[in-house]
C-alpha positions as CSV (number, residue, x, y, z in Angstrom):
1,M,-21.6,-24.0,-12.7
2,S,-21.6,-24.7,-16.4
3,R,-25.2,-23.7,-16.4
4,L,-24.5,-20.2,-15.0
5,D,-25.4,-17.4,-17.4
6,P,-22.1,-15.7,-18.3
7,F,-23.9,-12.4,-18.7
8,V,-25.3,-12.6,-15.1
9,I,-21.8,-13.5,-13.9
10,E,-20.5,-10.3,-15.4
11,V,-23.4,-8.4,-13.7
12,V,-22.4,-9.8,-10.4
13,R,-18.7,-9.1,-11.0
14,H,-19.4,-5.5,-11.7
15,G,-21.9,-5.4,-8.8
16,L,-19.2,-6.6,-6.4
17,S,-16.7,-4.0,-7.7
18,A,-19.4,-1.3,-7.4
19,A,-20.1,-2.3,-3.8
20,A,-16.4,-1.9,-3.0
21,E,-16.3,1.4,-4.8
22,E,-19.3,2.7,-2.8
23,M,-17.6,1.6,0.4
24,S,-14.5,3.8,-0.5
25,L,-16.8,6.7,-1.4
26,V,-18.5,6.4,2.0
27,M,-15.0,6.5,3.6
28,T,-13.8,9.6,1.8
29,R,-17.0,11.5,2.4
30,S,-17.2,10.8,6.1
31,A,-13.7,10.2,7.4
32,R,-12.2,12.7,9.8
33,S,-8.4,12.9,8.9
34,P,-7.2,14.6,5.7
35,L,-5.0,11.5,5.0
36,L,-8.3,9.7,4.2
37,R,-10.5,12.6,3.0
38,E,-7.9,14.2,0.7
39,A,-5.1,11.7,0.1
40,G,-7.3,8.6,-0.1
41,D,-5.0,6.3,1.9
42,L,-7.7,3.6,2.2
43,S,-9.1,0.6,0.4
44,S,-12.2,-1.5,0.3
45,A,-12.8,-5.1,-0.6
46,I,-15.5,-7.8,-0.8
47,T,-14.7,-11.5,-0.1
48,D,-16.7,-14.7,-0.3
49,G,-17.6,-16.5,2.9
50,A,-14.2,-18.3,3.1
51,G,-12.3,-15.0,2.6
52,G,-11.5,-15.3,-1.1
53,L,-11.3,-11.8,-2.6
54,V,-14.0,-11.2,-5.2
55,G,-14.4,-7.4,-5.4
56,Q,-12.3,-4.4,-4.8
57,G,-12.4,-0.7,-5.2
58,R,-10.1,1.4,-7.3
59,D,-7.9,1.8,-4.4
60,I,-4.3,1.1,-3.3
61,P,-2.8,-2.0,-4.9
62,I,-0.6,-3.0,-1.9
63,H,-3.7,-2.8,0.4
64,L,-5.8,-4.9,-2.0
65,G,-3.2,-7.5,-2.5
66,A,-2.8,-8.0,1.2
67,M,-6.6,-8.2,1.7
68,S,-6.5,-11.4,-0.4
69,Y,-5.0,-13.0,2.8
70,T,-6.8,-10.9,5.5
71,I,-10.0,-12.9,6.0
72,P,-8.5,-16.4,5.5
73,E,-6.0,-15.6,8.3
74,L,-8.6,-14.0,10.5
75,L,-10.8,-17.1,10.3
76,K,-8.0,-19.3,11.6
77,V,-8.1,-17.5,15.0
78,Y,-11.7,-16.0,14.9
79,P,-13.9,-18.8,13.7
80,A,-16.9,-18.0,11.6
81,A,-19.2,-19.9,14.1
82,T,-18.5,-17.2,16.7
83,M,-19.7,-14.4,14.3
84,R,-23.2,-13.0,14.4
85,E,-25.2,-10.8,12.0
86,G,-24.5,-7.1,12.7
87,D,-21.0,-7.7,14.0
88,A,-17.9,-5.8,12.8
89,I,-14.4,-6.9,13.8
90,I,-11.4,-4.6,14.2
91,Y,-7.7,-5.6,14.0
92,N,-4.3,-4.5,12.7
93,V,-1.8,-7.2,13.6
94,G,0.4,-8.3,10.8
95,A,0.1,-12.0,11.4
96,L,-3.5,-11.9,10.2
97,G,-2.8,-11.2,6.5
98,G,-1.7,-7.8,7.4
99,N,0.9,-5.1,6.7
100,H,1.9,-2.3,9.0
101,L,0.0,-1.4,12.1
102,N,-1.3,2.0,10.9
103,D,-3.5,0.1,8.5
104,V,-6.5,-0.7,10.6
105,K,-9.0,-3.1,9.2
106,V,-12.7,-3.4,9.9
107,A,-14.3,-6.7,8.7
108,R,-18.0,-7.2,8.6
109,P,-19.4,-10.7,8.1
110,V,-22.5,-10.6,5.8
111,F,-25.3,-13.0,6.6
112,V,-28.3,-13.8,4.5
113,G,-31.0,-16.1,5.9
114,G,-28.7,-16.9,8.8
115,N,-25.9,-18.1,6.6
116,L,-22.5,-16.4,6.2
117,V,-22.1,-15.6,2.5
118,A,-19.4,-12.8,2.4
119,F,-17.3,-10.2,4.1
120,A,-17.1,-6.5,3.6
121,V,-13.6,-5.2,4.6
122,S,-12.5,-1.6,5.1
123,L,-8.8,-0.8,5.5
124,A,-7.7,2.7,6.5
125,H,-4.4,4.2,7.4
126,W,-4.9,5.9,10.8
127,P,-2.8,9.1,11.4
128,D,-1.5,7.7,14.7
129,V,-1.8,4.3,16.4
130,G,0.4,5.0,19.4
131,G,3.9,3.8,19.8
132,T,7.2,5.7,20.5
133,W,6.9,8.5,18.0
134,P,4.0,10.6,16.9
135,G,2.5,9.2,13.7
136,S,3.8,5.6,14.6
137,Y,6.8,5.6,12.4
138,L,10.1,5.1,14.3
139,S,12.9,4.8,11.8
140,Q,15.2,2.9,14.0
141,A,12.6,0.7,15.7
142,V,14.1,-2.6,16.8
143,D,10.7,-4.3,17.1
144,T,7.0,-3.8,16.4
145,Y,6.2,-2.9,20.0
146,Q,8.0,0.4,19.6
147,E,5.8,1.2,16.6
148,A,2.2,1.2,17.7
149,I,-0.6,-0.4,19.6
150,R,-1.3,-4.0,18.4
151,I,-5.0,-4.7,18.0
152,P,-5.9,-8.4,17.9
153,P,-9.3,-9.2,16.3
154,M,-12.1,-8.1,18.5
155,P,-15.7,-7.0,17.9
156,I,-16.0,-3.2,17.6
157,V,-19.7,-3.6,16.7
158,R,-21.9,-6.3,18.3
159,A,-25.3,-7.0,16.8
160,G,-25.4,-3.5,15.3
161,Q,-24.3,-1.7,18.5
162,L,-20.9,0.0,18.9
163,D,-18.8,-1.6,21.7
164,K,-17.9,1.4,23.7
165,P,-15.3,-0.2,26.0
166,V,-13.4,-1.5,23.0
167,L,-13.6,1.9,21.4
168,D,-12.4,3.6,24.6
169,F,-9.5,1.2,25.0
170,I,-8.3,1.9,21.4
171,L,-8.7,5.7,21.7
172,A,-6.8,5.8,25.0
173,N,-3.7,4.5,23.1
174,V,-3.6,7.0,20.2
175,R,-2.5,10.6,20.1
176,D,-5.3,12.0,17.9
177,P,-8.4,10.2,19.3
178,V,-10.8,12.7,17.6
179,S,-9.5,11.9,14.1
180,C,-9.2,8.2,14.8
181,E,-12.7,7.9,16.2
182,G,-14.1,9.7,13.1
183,D,-12.1,7.5,10.8
184,L,-13.2,4.3,12.6
185,L,-16.9,5.3,12.4
186,A,-16.4,5.9,8.7
187,Q,-15.0,2.4,8.3
188,I,-18.0,0.9,10.1
189,A,-20.4,2.9,7.9
190,A,-18.5,1.7,4.8
191,T,-18.7,-1.9,5.7
192,A,-22.5,-1.5,6.4
193,A,-22.8,-0.1,2.9
194,G,-21.1,-3.1,1.4
195,E,-23.3,-5.4,3.5
196,R,-26.4,-3.8,2.0
197,R,-25.3,-4.3,-1.6
198,I,-24.3,-7.9,-1.0
199,Q,-27.7,-8.7,0.5
200,E,-29.4,-7.0,-2.4
201,M,-27.5,-9.2,-4.9
202,C,-28.4,-12.3,-2.9
203,A,-32.1,-11.2,-2.9
204,Q,-32.0,-10.6,-6.7
205,F,-30.2,-13.8,-7.8
206,G,-30.6,-16.1,-4.8
207,V,-28.0,-17.1,-2.3
208,E,-27.0,-20.4,-3.9
209,A,-26.5,-18.8,-7.3
210,F,-24.7,-15.8,-5.8
211,E,-22.2,-18.1,-4.1
212,A,-21.8,-20.2,-7.2
213,M,-21.1,-17.1,-9.3
214,M,-18.4,-15.9,-6.8
215,A,-16.7,-19.4,-7.2
216,R,-16.9,-19.1,-10.9
217,L,-15.2,-15.7,-10.8
218,H,-12.3,-17.3,-9.0
219,D,-12.1,-20.0,-11.7
220,L,-12.2,-17.4,-14.5
221,S,-9.4,-15.4,-13.0
222,E,-7.3,-18.5,-12.5
223,A,-7.8,-19.4,-16.2
224,E,-6.8,-15.9,-17.3
225,M,-3.7,-15.9,-15.1
226,R,-2.6,-19.3,-16.4
227,A,-3.1,-18.2,-20.0
228,A,-1.0,-15.1,-19.4
229,I,1.8,-17.1,-17.8
230,T,1.7,-19.6,-20.7
231,E,2.5,-16.7,-23.1
232,L,5.8,-16.1,-21.4
233,P,8.8,-18.2,-22.4
234,D,9.7,-21.0,-20.0
235,G,12.9,-20.3,-18.1
236,I,14.6,-18.9,-15.0
237,Y,15.1,-15.2,-14.7
238,E,16.8,-13.3,-11.9
239,G,16.7,-9.7,-10.8
240,E,17.6,-7.5,-7.8
241,D,17.1,-4.1,-6.5
242,F,18.3,-2.3,-3.3
243,L,16.8,-0.3,-0.4
244,D,19.0,2.7,0.4
245,D,20.2,1.2,3.7
246,G,19.5,-1.5,6.3
247,G,22.1,-4.0,5.0
248,P,25.3,-5.0,6.9
249,N,27.2,-1.9,8.2
250,G,24.4,0.4,6.9
251,E,24.9,-0.7,3.3
252,P,22.0,-1.0,0.9
253,A,19.7,-3.9,1.6
254,R,19.3,-6.4,-1.2
255,I,16.0,-7.6,-2.6
256,H,16.5,-10.5,-5.0
257,V,14.0,-12.5,-7.0
258,R,14.4,-15.8,-8.9
259,I,11.5,-16.3,-11.3
260,E,10.9,-19.8,-12.7
261,I,8.2,-20.1,-15.4
262,R,7.0,-23.5,-16.3
263,G,4.0,-23.9,-18.5
264,D,1.0,-22.2,-16.9
265,E,2.6,-21.7,-13.4
266,A,5.2,-19.3,-12.1
267,T,7.4,-19.4,-8.9
268,F,8.9,-16.3,-7.4
269,D,11.7,-17.2,-5.0
270,L,12.6,-14.2,-2.8
271,S,14.8,-16.1,-0.3
272,G,18.0,-14.5,-1.6
273,S,16.9,-11.2,-0.2
274,S,18.7,-9.5,2.8
275,D,18.3,-10.7,6.3
276,R,16.0,-8.9,8.7
277,V,17.1,-5.3,9.0
278,A,17.4,-3.2,12.2
279,N,15.0,-0.5,11.2
280,F,11.3,-0.2,10.1
281,C,11.8,-1.6,6.5
282,N,11.0,-5.2,7.2
283,T,7.7,-6.5,5.8
284,T,5.4,-9.4,6.1
285,P,5.2,-12.4,3.7
286,F,1.6,-11.2,2.8
287,I,3.0,-7.9,1.5
288,A,5.7,-9.8,-0.4
289,A,3.1,-11.9,-2.0
290,S,0.9,-8.9,-2.8
291,A,3.8,-7.2,-4.5
292,V,4.6,-10.3,-6.6
293,V,1.0,-10.8,-7.7
294,Y,0.8,-7.1,-8.7
295,A,4.0,-7.6,-10.8
296,A,2.6,-10.7,-12.3
297,R,-0.4,-8.8,-13.5
298,I,1.9,-6.2,-15.1
299,M,3.9,-9.0,-16.8
300,S,0.7,-10.4,-18.2
301,G,-0.1,-7.3,-20.2
302,R,-3.8,-7.8,-19.4
303,E,-6.5,-6.0,-17.6
304,M,-7.4,-9.0,-15.6
305,Q,-9.9,-9.2,-12.7
306,Q,-8.0,-9.4,-9.4
307,N,-9.4,-12.1,-7.1
308,A,-8.4,-15.2,-5.2
309,G,-8.3,-17.3,-8.3
310,A,-5.5,-15.3,-9.8
311,L,-3.3,-16.4,-7.0
312,R,-3.6,-20.1,-7.7
313,P,-0.9,-20.4,-10.4
314,V,1.6,-18.2,-8.6
315,T,3.9,-19.5,-5.8
316,V,5.8,-17.1,-3.6
317,I,8.8,-18.2,-1.5
318,T,10.2,-16.2,1.3
319,R,12.9,-17.1,3.8
320,P,12.2,-17.0,7.6
321,G,14.5,-14.5,9.2
322,S,14.8,-12.4,6.0
323,I,13.6,-8.8,5.5
324,L,10.5,-10.3,3.8
325,D,9.7,-12.8,6.5
326,P,11.3,-11.4,9.7
327,G,8.9,-12.8,12.3
328,W,5.9,-11.1,13.8
329,R,7.8,-9.0,16.3
330,A,9.9,-7.1,13.7
331,A,9.4,-3.4,12.9
332,V,7.5,-3.2,9.6
333,A,6.1,0.4,9.3
334,A,8.0,1.3,6.2
335,G,8.1,-2.2,4.6
336,N,4.5,-1.8,3.6
337,H,5.2,0.8,0.9
338,E,9.0,0.9,0.6
339,T,10.3,-2.7,0.6
340,S,7.3,-3.9,-1.3
341,M,8.2,-1.6,-4.1
342,R,11.7,-3.0,-4.4
343,I,10.2,-6.4,-5.0
344,V,8.3,-5.0,-8.0
345,D,11.5,-3.3,-9.3
346,A,13.5,-6.6,-8.9
347,V,10.8,-8.4,-10.9
348,F,10.9,-5.8,-13.6
349,R,14.7,-6.0,-13.8
350,A,14.5,-9.7,-14.1
351,M,12.2,-9.5,-17.1
352,E,13.9,-6.5,-18.8
353,N,15.1,-8.6,-21.7
354,V,11.9,-10.7,-22.0
355,I,9.0,-8.3,-22.0
356,P,10.6,-4.8,-22.2
357,E,7.5,-3.4,-24.0
358,R,5.3,-4.1,-20.9
359,L,7.7,-2.5,-18.4
360,S,8.6,1.0,-17.2
361,A,12.0,2.1,-16.1
362,G,12.4,2.9,-12.4
363,G,10.2,5.6,-11.0
364,P,9.3,7.0,-7.5
365,A,8.6,3.6,-6.0
366,T,8.4,5.0,-2.5
367,S,5.8,6.8,-0.3
368,G,8.0,9.9,-0.3
369,L,6.7,10.5,3.2
370,L,7.1,13.5,5.3
371,A,4.9,13.3,8.5
372,F,4.5,16.4,10.7
373,A,3.1,16.1,14.2
374,E,2.2,19.2,16.1
375,P,1.7,19.1,19.9
376,M,-1.3,21.1,21.0
377,P,-1.8,23.0,24.3
378,D,-4.5,20.5,25.5
379,Q,-1.9,17.6,25.1
380,S,-3.5,16.3,21.9
381,W,-1.8,16.2,18.5
382,R,-2.4,17.2,15.0
383,M,-0.9,14.9,12.4
384,L,-0.1,15.6,8.8
385,Y,1.0,12.5,6.8
386,E,2.1,13.8,3.4
387,V,3.3,11.8,0.5
388,H,5.2,12.9,-2.5
389,G,5.7,11.5,-6.0
390,G,8.4,11.9,-8.6
391,G,9.0,11.2,-12.2
392,E,7.6,8.1,-13.9
393,G,10.1,5.9,-15.6
394,A,10.1,6.0,-19.4
395,R,8.6,3.3,-21.5
396,H,9.6,1.8,-24.9
397,D,7.3,4.2,-26.7
398,R,7.1,7.4,-24.6
399,D,8.7,9.6,-22.0
400,G,7.8,9.2,-18.4
401,C,5.2,11.5,-16.8
402,P,6.3,14.1,-14.3
403,A,5.0,14.4,-10.8
404,T,3.2,11.1,-10.3
405,R,3.1,7.9,-8.3
406,V,3.8,4.4,-9.6
407,H,3.2,0.8,-8.7
408,L,1.7,-0.1,-5.4
409,T,0.6,3.2,-3.9
410,N,-1.5,5.8,-5.6
411,T,-2.5,8.2,-2.9
412,S,-2.8,11.9,-3.7
413,N,-1.0,14.9,-2.1
414,T,-3.0,17.1,0.3
415,P,-3.9,20.4,-1.3
416,T,-2.0,23.4,0.0
417,E,-5.2,25.1,1.1
418,V,-6.1,22.1,3.3
419,I,-2.7,22.0,4.9
420,E,-2.6,25.7,5.7
421,A,-6.2,25.7,7.0
422,N,-5.6,22.8,9.4
423,Y,-1.9,22.9,10.4
424,A,0.7,25.5,11.6
425,I,2.5,25.0,8.3
426,R,2.9,27.2,5.3
427,V,3.6,25.6,1.9
428,E,6.1,28.1,0.3
429,R,6.9,26.3,-2.9
430,Q,5.4,23.6,-5.1
431,A,7.1,23.0,-8.5
432,I,8.4,20.6,-11.0
433,R,12.1,19.6,-10.5
434,R,13.2,20.3,-14.0
435,G,15.9,18.1,-15.5
436,S,15.7,15.4,-12.9
437,G,14.5,12.6,-15.2
438,G,17.1,10.2,-16.6
439,A,18.3,10.5,-20.2
440,G,17.4,7.9,-22.8
441,R,15.8,7.3,-26.2
442,H,12.8,8.2,-24.1
443,R,13.4,10.4,-21.1
444,G,12.3,9.7,-17.5
445,G,9.7,12.1,-16.0
446,D,10.7,14.9,-13.7
447,G,10.1,14.9,-9.9
448,V,8.4,17.4,-7.7
449,I,9.5,20.1,-5.2
450,R,7.6,21.1,-2.1
451,S,8.7,23.3,0.8
452,Y,7.1,23.5,4.2
453,R,7.6,26.4,6.6
454,V,7.0,25.5,10.3
455,L,4.9,28.1,12.1
456,A,4.3,26.2,15.4
457,P,6.8,26.5,18.3
458,T,7.6,22.8,17.9
459,M,6.9,20.2,15.2
460,W,7.9,16.5,15.2
461,L,9.1,15.3,11.8
462,T,9.4,11.8,10.3
463,S,10.9,11.2,6.9
464,C,10.4,7.8,5.1
465,V,11.8,8.1,1.6
466,E,13.6,5.6,-0.5
467,R,15.5,6.4,-3.8
468,S,17.5,9.1,-1.9
469,V,20.7,7.0,-2.1
470,M,20.0,4.4,-4.8
471,P,18.6,6.3,-7.8
472,T,15.9,5.1,-10.1
473,Y,17.2,2.8,-12.8
474,G,17.0,3.0,-16.6
475,L,16.0,0.1,-18.9
476,K,17.6,-1.1,-22.1
477,G,20.5,1.4,-21.8
478,G,18.5,4.3,-20.3
479,E,20.2,6.4,-17.6
480,P,19.0,6.8,-14.0
481,G,17.2,9.8,-12.7
482,L,18.3,12.1,-9.9
483,P,17.5,10.7,-6.4
484,F,15.2,12.2,-3.8
485,R,16.7,15.0,-1.7
486,I,15.4,16.4,1.6
487,T,16.9,19.6,3.2
488,L,16.4,21.6,6.3
489,E,17.0,25.3,6.3
490,R,17.5,26.7,9.8
491,D,18.9,30.0,10.9
492,G,20.2,30.6,7.4
493,K,22.0,27.3,7.1
494,V,20.9,24.4,4.8
495,E,21.7,20.8,5.7
496,R,20.7,17.5,4.2
497,I,18.2,15.3,6.0
498,S,18.3,11.5,5.8
499,G,15.6,9.8,3.9
500,K,14.6,7.8,7.0
501,T,14.8,9.8,10.3
502,N,12.9,11.3,13.2
503,M,13.7,14.8,14.4
504,L,12.3,17.9,16.1
505,L,11.7,21.1,14.2
506,K,11.2,24.6,15.5
507,A,9.4,27.7,14.3
508,G,10.9,29.1,11.1
509,D,12.4,25.9,9.9
510,L,12.0,25.2,6.2
511,V,11.8,21.6,5.0
512,T,12.1,21.0,1.3
513,L,11.6,17.7,-0.5
514,E,12.8,17.3,-4.1
515,G,11.3,14.2,-5.7
516,C,13.4,11.7,-7.8
517,G,13.4,11.7,-11.5
518,G,12.3,8.6,-13.5
519,G,14.8,6.4,-15.3
520,G,15.2,6.6,-19.1
521,F,14.4,3.9,-21.6
522,G,16.8,3.0,-24.3
523,A,20.3,4.4,-24.9
524,P,20.3,8.2,-25.4
525,V,20.5,9.3,-29.0
526,S,23.7,11.2,-29.7
527,A,23.5,14.7,-31.0
528,G,25.5,13.7,-34.0
C-alpha cells in the first residue's frame, strides 16, 4: 500500500463519492413519491466487498451513519457466497444495521471478473410500509409489529430480472402501492448506476489496485480521526438532554452520555440513558452509534472523509433494555430522527466548556413531522410526509439562521405548489416565527410557521415533533428559544395538539405548526 500513488487514491475517493452522488440523482429524478422527489428523504452509499463504507452522497447524516453497519450485518445472515452478479437485495429490519422500518434498503453486490468487490446501497423512506396507522407512524405503538411490515433480506432482482412474486408480496402490504413501486424501481436503477461506476473504476485501475485503494482510504480516515481526538484534552465529560416524554409517568426521557478521551481514542458511554419507552421513540444501537460518530466529526472541527476507518478509534456503549438498545421488537419509528438528535445534543452539552467555538446552541433537532394520509374512493391512500425546521442555535461568532434544519436530517420541505397539486390540502400560511429565537450575545434563529387547511372529507394526521415541551438550549449563558407549537382550529375553536399523536381530521380543519427558535450563545448584553 505504501506504493499506491496518493493522487490516484484521491481520484478514487472522489470517484466513489461521485458514484454515490449519481445514485441519489437517479433517485430524485425517477422516484414516484414527493417525499423523495421534493424533500429528498433518501441516501446512497458505496461499500467495499466486506461492507466497509467508502463513498457516500451528500445526503442525510443519520442514514449514512447507519449504512456503515448495514452491509456487515447483512453478510452475517445473507452470505456473500449466495450472491450472484445482477442480484439486488431488499430489506428494512432494524437488526441488520438498520433504523426505522420506513427506511427501505436495496443493496446490490458488485462483481468484477466473478469476484465481489463492492456494494451499491440505496436507502429511501417509503411513504407507507403498512402497519396500524397510515404512514406507519403509531405514536403509542408498544412493539414494532404495530408499525409496519418487516422485510427480511430477500432478492428483489435476480440475475438482472425483477422478482415479481417478491414485489407483489411487498406491495400487497402497503397502502400506496403505486408510489412504493415507483420508489423501489428508482432504488434498483440507482444501485445499477453505482454498479456501472464501480466497474468502470476497476477497469481503469485494476481490481487489485482498486481494492487496495479502498483499504487505504479506511486507514487514512482512521489516522485523521485519531489525530482529531488527540487534539482534545484527556478527561471525562458528561452531558444530558431530554425527549419531551416517554420517561416514567410520562415525564421527559433522559439521554445521557459519558465521554472518556484518552490519547487518540474516545469512548461514548450511553448506558445512563432512559429505559425502553412505551412509544415509538426507541432506537437501535446502530442509530446511536451513527449519532455519536456524527458528533465526533463535529468535535474534530475537520472536514474529514466519512468511512469505516473513522469508526475504529471510537467506542460506543449502550445498555440492553434502554431506549438506545431496546431489543428488536421495540417500536422505533421516531427514534431514527428524534432520539438520535438528543444524543448529539447531549454530546454538545458535555463539551460546552471544552470546545465551545465548534458547537452551536440547541436548534430544531427534530423531524418536525406532520404526516397527512387521505383515503381515496378506490380504497388506496395518498400520503404527504412533511417535515419542518426551526431556528438554528447561535454560535460563538454569529446569530443562528432562521427556518433551517440541523444535525442529522437535512430534508427539504415540499413546495406549496406541489402539495396543492397532489393533495386535498391548501397551504394558507408560510412565514417566519418572529422573536422565537433565544436571547444571547448572539441570538438564536427564528422558527417557521405553516398552516394546512384540510379540503378532503377525512384526513388522518400524525405528528412527530420534539422540542414542543423541552425547549432548545442556550450555550455559555444563552437563553432557550420558544418550543414547537401545533394547533388545530375546528369550528371556530383552537386547541393545542400534542407533539406526538395520531388523530382524524375533517374538512375545514386548519392545522398550524410553529417551529421552535434556536438557543442563544453567550449571556445577553444588557441595554445599559
